[in-house]
Residue frames as a rotation matrix with the C-alpha (Angstrom) as fourth column:
MET 1
-0.963 -0.243 0.115 61.37
0.045 -0.569 -0.821 -76.19
0.265 -0.785 0.560 26.08
ASN 2
-0.183 0.928 -0.324 58.28
0.952 0.249 0.177 -76.17
0.245 -0.276 -0.929 28.24
THR 3
-0.505 0.121 0.854 56.39
0.024 -0.988 0.154 -72.94
0.863 0.098 0.496 28.63
ASN 4
-0.937 0.341 -0.081 54.59
0.044 -0.116 -0.992 -71.53
-0.348 -0.933 0.093 31.64
ARG 5
-0.623 0.732 0.274 51.02
0.707 0.378 0.598 -72.55
0.334 0.566 -0.754 30.83
TYR 6
0.189 0.717 -0.671 49.57
0.904 -0.394 -0.166 -69.79
-0.383 -0.576 -0.722 32.97
LYS 7
-0.180 -0.307 -0.934 51.28
-0.111 -0.938 0.330 -67.05
-0.977 0.163 0.135 30.95
PRO 8
0.743 0.427 -0.515 50.66
-0.523 -0.110 -0.845 -66.24
-0.418 0.897 0.142 27.29
HIS 9
-0.365 -0.859 0.358 52.41
-0.348 0.482 0.804 -68.86
-0.864 0.169 -0.475 25.19
LEU 10
0.358 0.377 -0.854 52.42
-0.925 0.021 -0.378 -70.33
-0.125 0.926 0.356 21.71
LEU 11
0.050 -0.274 0.960 52.49
0.001 0.962 0.275 -73.99
-0.999 -0.013 0.048 20.73
VAL 12
-0.025 -0.112 -0.993 53.73
-0.968 -0.245 0.052 -74.69
-0.249 0.963 -0.102 17.22
LEU 13
0.283 0.213 0.935 52.57
-0.058 0.977 -0.205 -77.90
-0.957 0.003 0.289 15.54
PRO 14
-0.385 -0.475 -0.791 54.69
-0.824 -0.210 0.527 -78.58
-0.416 0.855 -0.310 12.44
GLU 15
0.686 0.673 -0.276 53.14
-0.715 0.555 -0.426 -80.82
-0.134 0.490 0.862 9.83
ASP 16
0.897 -0.437 -0.072 56.45
0.370 0.829 -0.418 -82.46
0.242 0.349 0.905 8.93
ASP 17
0.284 -0.883 -0.373 60.21
0.845 0.046 0.533 -82.24
-0.454 -0.466 0.759 9.35
ASP 18
-0.362 -0.395 0.845 60.61
0.783 -0.621 0.045 -79.50
0.506 0.677 0.534 6.73
ASN 19
0.434 0.605 0.668 58.23
0.090 -0.767 0.636 -77.29
0.896 -0.216 -0.387 8.72
ARG 20
0.856 -0.213 -0.472 60.05
0.505 0.149 0.850 -78.20
-0.111 -0.966 0.235 11.93
GLN 21
-0.161 -0.976 0.147 63.28
0.985 -0.149 0.091 -76.91
-0.067 0.160 0.985 10.37
ILE 22
-0.123 0.208 0.970 61.55
0.365 -0.900 0.239 -73.59
0.923 0.383 0.035 9.62
VAL 23
0.877 0.472 0.090 60.45
0.062 -0.298 0.953 -73.33
0.476 -0.830 -0.290 13.26
ASN 24
0.480 -0.781 -0.399 63.99
0.837 0.271 0.476 -74.14
-0.263 -0.563 0.784 14.42
GLY 25
-0.418 -0.620 0.664 65.22
0.801 -0.596 -0.052 -71.26
0.428 0.511 0.746 12.28
PHE 26
0.364 0.656 0.661 62.54
0.139 -0.740 0.658 -68.99
0.921 -0.148 -0.361 13.75
LEU 27
0.932 0.019 -0.361 63.90
0.357 0.101 0.928 -69.81
0.055 -0.995 0.087 17.22
ILE 28
0.005 -0.998 0.057 67.42
0.993 -0.002 -0.116 -68.77
0.115 0.058 0.992 16.17
GLU 29
0.035 0.066 0.997 66.32
0.259 -0.964 0.055 -65.13
0.965 0.257 -0.051 15.93
ALA 30
-0.768 -0.543 -0.340 67.63
0.443 -0.067 -0.894 -63.54
0.462 -0.837 0.292 19.14
ARG 31
-0.795 0.459 0.396 64.52
-0.565 -0.799 -0.208 -61.44
0.221 -0.389 0.894 19.76
VAL 32
0.065 0.825 -0.561 62.19
-0.262 0.557 0.788 -64.46
0.963 0.096 0.253 20.00
ASN 33
-0.146 0.010 0.989 61.12
-0.989 -0.016 -0.146 -65.08
0.014 -1.000 0.013 23.59
GLN 34
-0.514 -0.160 -0.843 61.89
-0.413 0.907 0.079 -68.79
0.752 0.389 -0.533 23.62
ARG 35
-0.984 0.171 0.041 60.20
0.032 0.401 -0.916 -69.26
-0.173 -0.900 -0.400 26.99
SER 36
-0.266 0.946 -0.188 56.87
-0.559 -0.310 -0.769 -68.39
-0.785 -0.100 0.611 25.37
LEU 37
0.296 0.310 -0.904 57.10
-0.944 0.242 -0.226 -70.85
0.149 0.920 0.364 22.48
GLN 38
-0.209 -0.320 0.924 57.04
-0.445 0.872 0.201 -74.64
-0.871 -0.370 -0.325 22.44
VAL 39
-0.306 0.040 -0.951 57.50
-0.919 0.249 0.306 -76.78
0.249 0.968 -0.039 19.34
LEU 40
0.363 0.567 0.739 55.33
-0.695 0.694 -0.191 -79.90
-0.621 -0.444 0.646 19.43
GLN 41
-0.453 -0.461 0.763 55.97
0.094 0.827 0.555 -83.29
-0.887 0.323 -0.331 17.87
LEU 42
-0.917 0.041 -0.397 55.38
-0.396 -0.220 0.891 -83.58
-0.051 0.975 0.218 14.14
ALA 43
-0.068 0.988 0.137 51.74
-0.771 0.035 -0.636 -83.98
-0.634 -0.149 0.759 13.16
GLY 44
-0.640 -0.215 0.737 52.48
0.194 0.884 0.426 -86.32
-0.743 0.416 -0.524 10.27
GLY 45
-0.625 0.400 0.670 50.56
0.727 -0.012 0.686 -84.39
0.283 0.916 -0.283 7.61
TRP 46
-0.885 0.292 0.364 48.29
-0.306 -0.952 0.019 -81.37
0.352 -0.094 0.931 7.38
ASP 47
0.053 0.953 -0.299 45.17
-0.243 0.302 0.922 -83.49
0.969 0.024 0.248 7.85
ASN 48
0.099 -0.117 -0.988 46.54
0.811 0.585 0.012 -84.88
0.576 -0.803 0.153 11.12
ALA 49
-0.896 -0.444 0.019 47.47
0.367 -0.765 -0.530 -81.36
0.249 -0.468 0.848 12.23
PHE 50
-0.467 0.805 0.365 43.84
-0.601 -0.592 0.537 -80.26
0.649 0.031 0.761 11.94
ASP 51
0.340 0.615 -0.712 42.59
0.087 0.733 0.675 -83.44
0.936 -0.291 0.195 13.65
SER 52
-0.340 -0.591 -0.731 44.99
0.753 0.295 -0.589 -83.00
0.564 -0.751 0.345 16.54
ILE 53
-0.717 0.158 0.679 43.38
-0.371 -0.911 -0.180 -79.71
0.591 -0.381 0.711 17.60
LYS 54
0.309 0.930 0.198 40.22
-0.762 0.118 0.636 -81.54
0.569 -0.348 0.746 18.69
GLU 55
0.696 0.055 -0.716 41.83
0.087 0.983 0.159 -84.84
0.713 -0.173 0.680 19.61
GLN 56
0.068 -0.805 -0.589 44.92
0.865 0.341 -0.367 -83.67
0.497 -0.485 0.720 21.50
TYR 57
-0.775 -0.628 0.070 45.07
0.543 -0.718 -0.436 -79.96
0.324 -0.299 0.897 22.22
ALA 58
-0.100 0.814 0.572 41.51
0.020 -0.573 0.819 -78.65
0.995 0.093 0.041 22.74
THR 59
0.677 0.364 -0.640 41.35
0.585 0.262 0.768 -79.81
0.447 -0.894 -0.036 26.37
GLN 60
-0.178 -0.851 -0.494 44.70
0.970 -0.235 0.054 -78.19
-0.163 -0.470 0.868 27.16
MET 61
-0.752 -0.094 0.653 43.69
0.360 -0.888 0.287 -74.97
0.553 0.450 0.701 25.41
ARG 62
0.287 0.928 0.236 40.45
0.111 -0.277 0.954 -74.80
0.952 -0.248 -0.182 27.36
LYS 63
0.601 -0.125 -0.789 42.25
0.788 0.257 0.560 -75.42
0.133 -0.958 0.253 30.63
TYR 64
-0.235 -0.782 -0.578 44.90
0.696 -0.550 0.461 -72.78
-0.678 -0.294 0.674 29.88
PRO 65
0.712 0.693 0.113 43.28
0.577 -0.485 -0.657 -69.73
-0.400 0.533 -0.745 28.27
GLU 66
0.471 -0.619 -0.628 46.68
-0.501 -0.774 0.387 -68.12
-0.726 0.132 -0.675 27.61
CYS 67
-0.349 -0.584 0.733 47.56
0.227 0.706 0.671 -70.93
-0.909 0.401 -0.114 25.19
ARG 68
0.509 0.395 -0.765 47.61
-0.705 -0.319 -0.634 -70.28
-0.494 0.861 0.116 21.45
ILE 69
0.032 -0.486 0.873 48.59
0.261 0.847 0.462 -72.75
-0.965 0.213 0.154 18.74
VAL 70
0.116 -0.093 -0.989 49.94
-0.896 -0.440 -0.063 -72.46
-0.429 0.893 -0.135 15.23
LEU 71
0.578 0.001 0.816 49.54
0.325 0.917 -0.231 -75.24
-0.749 0.399 0.529 12.71
LEU 72
-0.045 -0.672 -0.739 52.49
-0.727 -0.485 0.486 -74.96
-0.685 0.559 -0.467 10.36
ILE 73
0.289 0.353 0.890 51.38
0.266 0.864 -0.428 -76.82
-0.920 0.360 0.156 7.24
ASP 74
-0.921 -0.385 0.057 51.97
0.119 -0.140 0.983 -77.15
-0.370 0.912 0.175 3.51
PHE 75
-0.142 0.918 -0.370 49.07
-0.507 -0.388 -0.770 -75.72
-0.850 0.078 0.521 1.56
ASP 76
-0.454 -0.110 0.884 49.77
0.471 0.813 0.343 -78.02
-0.756 0.572 -0.317 -1.44
HIS 77
-0.979 -0.019 0.203 48.93
0.180 -0.543 0.820 -75.21
0.095 0.840 0.535 -3.90
ASP 78
-0.090 0.996 -0.024 45.48
0.758 0.084 0.646 -74.79
0.646 0.040 -0.763 -2.29
GLN 79
-0.799 -0.251 0.547 45.10
-0.037 -0.887 -0.461 -71.24
0.601 -0.388 0.699 -0.97
ASP 80
0.021 0.925 0.380 41.69
-0.731 -0.245 0.637 -72.18
0.682 -0.292 0.670 0.38
ARG 81
-0.326 -0.194 -0.925 42.96
0.266 0.920 -0.287 -75.04
0.907 -0.340 -0.249 2.56
LEU 82
-0.994 -0.039 -0.106 42.38
0.113 -0.281 -0.953 -73.02
0.007 -0.959 0.284 5.72
GLU 83
-0.502 0.864 -0.036 38.86
-0.864 -0.503 -0.012 -71.94
-0.029 0.025 0.999 4.70
LYS 84
0.021 0.497 -0.868 37.95
-0.541 0.735 0.408 -75.50
0.841 0.461 0.285 3.74
ASN 85
-0.186 -0.222 -0.957 39.10
0.487 0.825 -0.286 -76.80
0.854 -0.519 -0.046 7.13
LYS 86
-0.673 -0.057 0.738 38.06
-0.455 -0.755 -0.473 -74.05
0.584 -0.654 0.482 9.56
ASN 87
0.385 0.913 0.133 35.09
-0.730 0.213 0.650 -76.15
0.565 -0.347 0.748 10.63
ARG 88
0.406 -0.323 -0.855 37.57
0.376 0.912 -0.166 -78.67
0.833 -0.254 0.492 12.07
ILE 89
-0.780 -0.615 0.116 38.71
0.199 -0.419 -0.886 -76.10
0.593 -0.668 0.450 14.65
PRO 90
-0.180 0.752 -0.634 36.40
0.983 0.158 -0.092 -75.96
0.031 -0.640 -0.768 17.70
PRO 91
0.309 0.392 0.867 34.53
0.525 -0.830 0.189 -72.65
0.793 0.397 -0.462 17.52
ASP 92
0.989 0.106 -0.106 35.39
0.145 -0.481 0.864 -71.71
0.040 -0.870 -0.491 21.10
LEU 93
0.328 -0.941 -0.084 39.11
0.465 0.084 0.882 -71.98
-0.822 -0.328 0.465 20.24
SER 94
0.510 -0.090 0.855 39.15
0.859 0.005 -0.512 -70.50
0.042 0.996 0.080 16.74
ASP 95
0.933 -0.166 0.320 40.42
-0.135 -0.984 -0.118 -67.12
0.334 0.067 -0.940 17.91
ARG 96
0.485 -0.789 0.377 43.51
-0.683 -0.073 0.726 -68.83
-0.546 -0.610 -0.575 19.41
VAL 97
0.219 -0.388 0.895 44.30
0.481 0.841 0.247 -71.24
-0.849 0.377 0.371 16.55
PHE 98
0.353 -0.228 -0.907 46.36
-0.701 -0.706 -0.096 -70.00
-0.619 0.671 -0.409 13.60
VAL 99
0.529 -0.186 0.828 47.20
0.516 0.845 -0.140 -71.82
-0.674 0.501 0.543 10.39
ILE 100
0.574 -0.427 -0.699 50.15
-0.691 -0.710 -0.133 -70.70
-0.440 0.560 -0.703 8.30
GLY 101
0.210 -0.588 0.781 52.53
0.287 0.801 0.526 -72.29
-0.934 0.114 0.337 5.84
ILE 102
-0.689 -0.560 -0.459 54.07
-0.349 -0.299 0.888 -72.43
-0.635 0.772 0.011 2.45
LEU 103
0.158 0.867 -0.472 51.72
-0.842 -0.131 -0.523 -72.52
-0.515 0.480 0.710 -0.51
SER 104
-0.086 -0.255 -0.963 53.50
-0.856 0.513 -0.060 -75.35
0.509 0.820 -0.262 -2.36
LYS 105
0.807 0.358 -0.470 53.53
-0.166 0.901 0.400 -79.09
0.567 -0.244 0.787 -1.63
LYS 106
0.383 -0.773 -0.505 57.12
0.877 0.476 -0.062 -78.96
0.289 -0.419 0.861 -0.42
PRO 107
0.874 -0.087 -0.478 58.56
0.192 -0.841 0.505 -76.22
-0.447 -0.533 -0.718 1.77
LYS 108
-0.079 -0.994 0.079 61.89
0.492 0.030 0.870 -76.73
-0.867 0.107 0.487 0.03
ASP 109
0.281 0.242 0.929 60.36
0.949 -0.217 -0.231 -75.07
0.146 0.946 -0.290 -3.06
ILE 110
0.993 0.093 0.072 60.94
0.079 -0.981 0.177 -71.73
0.087 -0.170 -0.982 -1.37
CYS 111
0.388 -0.921 -0.009 64.57
0.153 0.054 0.987 -72.69
-0.909 -0.385 0.162 -0.80
LYS 112
-0.099 -0.392 0.915 65.10
0.944 0.255 0.211 -72.98
-0.316 0.884 0.344 -4.55
GLU 113
0.505 0.429 0.749 63.57
0.708 -0.702 -0.076 -69.57
0.493 0.569 -0.658 -5.11
THR 114
0.980 -0.066 0.189 65.34
-0.158 -0.833 0.530 -67.71
0.122 -0.549 -0.827 -2.30
GLY 115
0.212 -0.954 -0.212 68.68
-0.134 0.186 -0.973 -69.51
0.968 0.235 -0.089 -2.10
MET 116
-0.297 -0.247 0.922 68.16
-0.923 -0.175 -0.344 -70.01
0.246 -0.953 -0.176 1.64
ASN 117
-0.789 0.095 -0.607 67.83
0.176 0.981 -0.076 -73.25
0.589 -0.167 -0.791 3.56
LEU 118
0.137 0.974 -0.179 64.72
0.482 0.092 0.871 -73.89
0.865 -0.206 -0.457 5.67
GLU 119
0.157 -0.125 -0.980 66.27
0.975 -0.136 0.174 -72.76
-0.155 -0.983 0.101 8.94
LYS 120
-0.856 -0.499 -0.135 67.49
0.463 -0.856 0.233 -69.52
-0.232 0.137 0.963 7.36
ILE 121
-0.495 0.775 0.394 63.98
0.198 -0.341 0.919 -68.94
0.846 0.533 0.015 6.00
GLY 122
0.398 0.650 -0.648 62.54
0.770 0.147 0.621 -69.36
0.499 -0.746 -0.442 9.51
GLU 123
-0.240 -0.587 -0.773 65.14
0.874 -0.477 0.090 -67.00
-0.422 -0.654 0.628 10.94
GLU 124
-0.948 -0.106 0.299 64.39
0.262 -0.795 0.547 -64.39
0.180 0.597 0.782 8.27
LEU 125
-0.094 0.989 0.119 60.63
0.376 -0.075 0.923 -64.66
0.922 0.131 -0.365 8.89
ALA 126
0.376 0.166 -0.911 61.19
0.926 -0.039 0.375 -64.10
0.027 -0.985 -0.169 12.62
LYS 127
-0.651 -0.682 -0.334 63.46
0.660 -0.726 0.194 -61.15
-0.375 -0.094 0.922 11.89
ASN 128
-0.716 0.463 0.523 60.78
0.219 -0.562 0.798 -59.63
0.663 0.685 0.301 9.65
CYS 129
0.326 0.879 -0.349 58.20
0.633 0.072 0.771 -60.06
0.702 -0.472 -0.533 12.43
ALA 130
0.119 -0.357 -0.926 60.43
0.949 -0.232 0.211 -58.52
-0.290 -0.905 0.312 15.07
GLU 131
-0.795 -0.542 -0.271 61.20
0.421 -0.815 0.398 -55.53
-0.437 0.202 0.876 12.83
ASN 132
0.095 0.944 -0.317 57.60
0.139 -0.328 -0.934 -55.01
-0.986 0.045 -0.163 11.66
LYS 133
-0.462 -0.291 -0.838 58.58
-0.784 -0.307 0.539 -55.69
-0.414 0.906 -0.087 8.05
THR 134
0.708 0.704 0.058 56.77
-0.571 0.619 -0.539 -57.82
-0.416 0.348 0.840 5.53
GLY 135
-0.235 -0.968 -0.084 60.00
-0.858 0.166 0.486 -58.83
-0.456 0.186 -0.870 3.78
LEU 136
-0.958 -0.244 -0.150 59.99
-0.285 0.863 0.418 -62.55
0.028 0.443 -0.896 3.01
TRP 137
-0.487 0.851 0.196 56.33
0.264 0.358 -0.896 -62.79
-0.832 -0.384 -0.399 4.07
ASP 138
0.201 0.553 -0.808 55.51
-0.612 -0.573 -0.545 -61.04
-0.765 0.604 0.223 0.76
HIS 139
-0.835 -0.533 -0.140 57.02
-0.458 0.529 0.715 -63.92
-0.307 0.661 -0.685 -1.27
LYS 140
-0.261 0.786 -0.560 54.47
-0.860 0.074 0.505 -65.54
0.438 0.614 0.657 -3.59
LEU 141
-0.264 0.135 -0.955 54.67
0.145 0.984 0.099 -68.82
0.953 -0.113 -0.280 -1.62
LEU 142
-0.698 -0.045 -0.715 53.97
0.710 0.082 -0.699 -67.03
0.090 -0.996 -0.026 1.69
SER 143
-0.945 0.242 0.221 51.79
-0.231 -0.970 0.077 -64.01
0.233 0.021 0.972 0.90
HIS 144
-0.141 0.945 -0.294 48.54
-0.024 0.294 0.956 -66.00
0.990 0.141 -0.019 1.36
ASN 145
-0.261 -0.053 -0.964 49.31
0.876 0.407 -0.259 -66.01
0.406 -0.912 -0.060 5.11
LYS 146
-0.755 -0.181 0.631 48.59
0.067 -0.977 -0.200 -62.29
0.653 -0.109 0.750 5.46
PRO 147
0.221 0.896 0.386 45.15
-0.421 -0.269 0.866 -62.62
0.880 -0.354 0.318 7.18
GLU 148
0.720 -0.001 -0.694 46.51
0.511 0.678 0.529 -65.08
0.470 -0.735 0.488 9.75
LEU 149
-0.366 -0.925 -0.102 49.61
0.811 -0.264 -0.522 -62.97
0.455 -0.274 0.847 10.31
GLU 150
-0.429 0.281 0.859 47.46
-0.231 -0.953 0.196 -59.93
0.873 -0.114 0.473 10.99
ARG 151
0.720 0.692 -0.045 45.58
-0.183 0.251 0.950 -61.87
0.669 -0.677 0.308 13.66
MET 152
0.475 -0.614 -0.630 48.84
0.804 0.594 0.028 -63.16
0.357 -0.520 0.776 15.13
ILE 153
-0.461 -0.662 0.591 50.38
0.366 -0.748 -0.553 -59.69
0.809 -0.039 0.587 15.31
GLN 154
0.038 0.577 0.816 47.62
-0.602 -0.638 0.480 -58.63
0.798 -0.509 0.323 17.67
LEU 155
0.829 0.527 0.188 47.44
-0.472 0.480 0.740 -61.79
0.300 -0.702 0.646 19.78
VAL 156
0.824 -0.539 -0.178 50.90
0.562 0.818 0.125 -63.32
0.078 -0.203 0.976 19.71
LYS 157
0.228 -0.822 0.523 53.53
0.422 -0.400 -0.813 -60.72
0.878 0.406 0.256 18.93
PRO 158
0.519 -0.029 0.854 53.26
-0.569 -0.758 0.320 -58.89
0.638 -0.652 -0.409 22.29
PHE 159
0.713 -0.262 0.650 54.61
-0.534 0.398 0.746 -61.91
-0.454 -0.879 0.144 24.18
LEU 160
0.851 -0.373 0.370 56.67
0.494 0.808 -0.321 -63.60
-0.179 0.456 0.872 21.46
PHE 161
0.140 -0.823 0.550 59.10
0.680 -0.323 -0.658 -60.74
0.720 0.466 0.514 20.84
């Protein structure tokens, strides 16, 4: 779905198909304003996701100041992945770029621990956001996202739910 670029909107760049399935589940939650969210083509790896900010999306973000973007990546057991790569995000866009994801190498690791498939995990995460609950976000494979989630609550939640 295409969003209105002149209104607040969120682009979601999934690293891979597993992350895309999580986003699809997020969109299932009835309270998500689907007109304000657009899922982009797969980045093909977390490294490519970071590169694509400068190479593909920076111009669009500068042209449309209501645009925000989430990189949905695997952290590959590296909680510092975001800190190590922040310099790859143009400084003038850093307040509108968010990086979240599952701490392990494979998002399906959380499926084993929760008994939910990836889409159900995405739906549950959206439900938690809509209801102002930490819920699944407190899981050990997701809790490292807290600083980014706090930023997103202020800048994204008002138009996403």
